C-alpha positions, 0 to 999 in steps of 0.5 A: 725873799730876794737874794742880797747882791752884796753878801749872798753870792760868795766867791771861792778863792783859789787854793794854794798848791805845792810844786807838784800842783797838790792842794796844801790849803782849802779855799777861802770863801769871800762873802763881801767885796764892796764899799761902805756906802754900798754896804750901808744901802744894802743894810736896810733890806739884808740882816747880814749886811746890817750886822756887818755894817754895825760891826764896822761902824764901831770903829768909825773913828778911824775913818771919820773923815773919809768918803764912804764910797772910798772905803773898801769892805772885804769879808771872808771866812777862812777854813779851819785847820786841825792843827790850829786851835784858834777861834773860827771867825769872819775876817773883815778888812777895811781899806781906804785911799786918803788924799794928801790934803786929808792926812798929809801922806797918802801912805802914812796909815800907821801900819805895814804896807799892804796891810788893811787900814782896819782888820776885824774879826767877827766871832761867836761865844764858843762855849764848851758844849753842854746838855740841853733839852730841845724838842728833839731830846725832850722825850729822852731827857724825860726818861734819863740823862746820862751822868757822864753827859753832865758838865762838872758844875751840874754834877756838883750841883746835883751832889750838893742838892742831895747833901742838903736833903732836897729832892728837886733841882732846877737847871735852866738848860735842862728844864726849859726847851731851848729851841721852843719859843713858847716854852722859853717865854713861859719860863721867863714869865715864871722866873719870879716864882721859879727862883723866888720860891726856890729854897736856895739858888746855887751860883758858880760865880767864879766859873767861866763855864759849866766845865769848871765846877762849883768848887774852883781851884784855890791857892793854898796858904803859905806855911811858915814854921816859927818858934815861940818864946818858949822854943816850941815849934808852930806852924803859921799860915799866910793867905790873901784875905778874900776881897769879896770881888764884885760884892764890894765897891770903893764907896763910903760905907753907909752911903745912899744908893743915889751917891753910888757910882754905877754900874756897881763894880766893873773893875777888871779884877771883879770881872775876872774873878766873878764872871757869872756876875757879868751875865744879865740872865744871872743878874735877874735870877740873883735878884729874884732868888730868896737866897743865893749861895755863891761859890767863889775861888776863895770862899762861899758867900750866902746872899739873902734879902737882908744881908750877906754871910761868908766863910771869913765872916768879914764881908759885911763888917766895916771893921775889916772892910769899910767899902760899901756892899752891894745891896740891890737885892736887899733894897728890892726885898725891902720894897717888896716887904713894905708892899706886903702884909707878911714880910717874914722869911720863915725859911731863913733860919732853917737854911742857915743851920743847914749851911752851918752859918750864923743866924741872919736877921731881917734889918729892913726898915721902912723908908719915908718915901712912898713905896711906889716912888722908891720902887721906880727909883730902884728900877732905874738903878736895876736897869743900869746894872742889868744893861751893863751885863752881857746877853748872848741874844738881843731878843732876850733884852726885855725877856730876861728882866721880865720876872723882876718887873713882874715882882715889882708890879705888885708895889708900883701899881702901874702898867709896864710896857717894854721895860717902862712903867706907865706912871713915869714920864721922867723915865723916858729921859734915859740915855746910854753911857757910851753912844759910840758903842750903841746900836739898835738891836734886830727885832725878833718875831713877836717882839716890838721894841719901840724907840722910846724905851731903853731896850731899843738900844744895845751896847752900853749901860743905860742911865736915867734922870729920876728927879726934876726941879721943874716940870715943863708941862709935858706928859706921856700917854701909854696904850691901854689894855682895855681892862681895869688891870694895869697893862703888863706887856713885858716884851712888846710896846706900841706908840705913845703920845707925848703932850708938851707945852714946849716943843719946837723944830730945830736944825740938826748940825754936825760941827765935826765928824760925830759931834752934833748940835741943834740950832734955832734962831741962831742959838745952838746947843750940844746934842748927843744921839742915842747911836753915834754915828747916826745910822739906820732908822736914826739916820739924819743929815746936817740941815735936817729938821728935828723936833725938840720936846722939853720935859723938865729942868734938873737940880743941876740947872740943865734943861732936859727933853727928847729929840724926835725925827718925823716920818714921811707918812700921811699921818705924822709919827715920830721916832726918838733919836736921842735925849737932849740936855742943855747946860749952856747955849751958844749964839752962832758966829759969836765970840761971847761966852756961852749963856746958861741953860735958862737963856734957851727959853727966851731964844727958842721960845720968845713967845713964852712970857711967864714960865709959871703959866706953862700949864695954861699954854696950848700943847702939841701932841707927838705919836712916838713909835 
């Protein structure tokens, strides 16, 4: 593999010395000293340069009007100091020179003279070390794991399990060989049975890391001494009523999930008080578990497939708390029960008695819509919640949710490829909530994440358009497995073929930096790519030709479709670079008010006389990678 000329030839800077010539600091190592344009050019062949470029471009708004060859990038590592407990990181400086006609004053950058225009820190998650089963430690772990080697959370989980009279406890980091790709894949594909068949899942919901334990520190109630009307002395205790944190959100009690603001609850308090719920793996395991016992810093909360119970007894009682309770797990259980001949949970009463809680009854009711349709709609909400959570490794994006998909496959009766159900063309109309936070994650060996799936974007919650007021004669064909059983390919996908009656070439325009539009026949509409600013394989320049494929009209009177980039190959193939939604269209150079979305049909498709006859029109087919 060729050595990268940009980042693989580090320069050691001279260490500082005192008056006697003795070294007082170790030498820093400068890894990169280049321009942004050179870094972009190198990023196509070098993963390290691509990582650095992605990080710098998150702050593109600060230098959007500067030519890239005028922007200097310097990256260096500084030696760790024993007396300093600050986090080790890669220090990156971004500097540029602005002309006076760009900012008025070439020295007015809003920072101290000599300080970088932007100074970044690249760092990793520095979690405290905990025992893991690896290929090297497997043999020793089969014989014995020292009690003292277990962090506090693991120790308390072992003790709690023994108190319940249960013999076996599954801990991911110990039961899965962490550096064995095959074993990690096996465990991920069995996640639904591992957690679904468990008697109970213990969740250290308020613990930031495994050293904090299940039973976090709680604030003792205030004590007040008072006398009653007879003069008797009494003790009155005062505490803050448990807020139930991430399990509640400020929606009206009883509102349908379609009316919820998603992600469900991402308030600063919820994130701080229940850090475990911010992790994508934990979210999938929570959905799959028959019941979860959450240990929070105020009380224990039991969550099952029908409801919640908590120590204060108020979490599901609208009299005390009228906010809506998170019911994704209950909705999933309900849909799975509708597709099963036996929906009775025979072990719930036993578990509740062990925890000395009240009986939990199954309140699931059948919905009027078909089970498969409900399952696909719920899946879109689950993906939104899942993509709002954190993953340490990009390659886990499809892996961690595979168990949930495997469970739902029993009721969707559809193929599942790289996060997408093959019976839904509308689900291709996903879009990131914040494109300016997004990037295309690196492809791991053995994975093929195509551009048409939501998993090809990382950095923002993903949303979907689930309903259509009008089908614009567009359908998708997915690769088949060659057997009668529906395809189940959870971490990889191949090209799909999109057949459309309304597809047209458009011109890509950048009206102002990082604000884009699409134009044809002198009529323009706004366009938001999946990744802003456009870069890497999504890179297009003003004046480039793209293809806009119209798929449906929504009930909010907008036109929806996909925007594709054609490859320069002998056999044309396409990449998705964004979702298209038109609310209104504007005639270029005109001062007239914008026209509504439906006017786009006559401007871009003047040959279409009757929209009701779209199914009879010839179709174009696009192979999308």
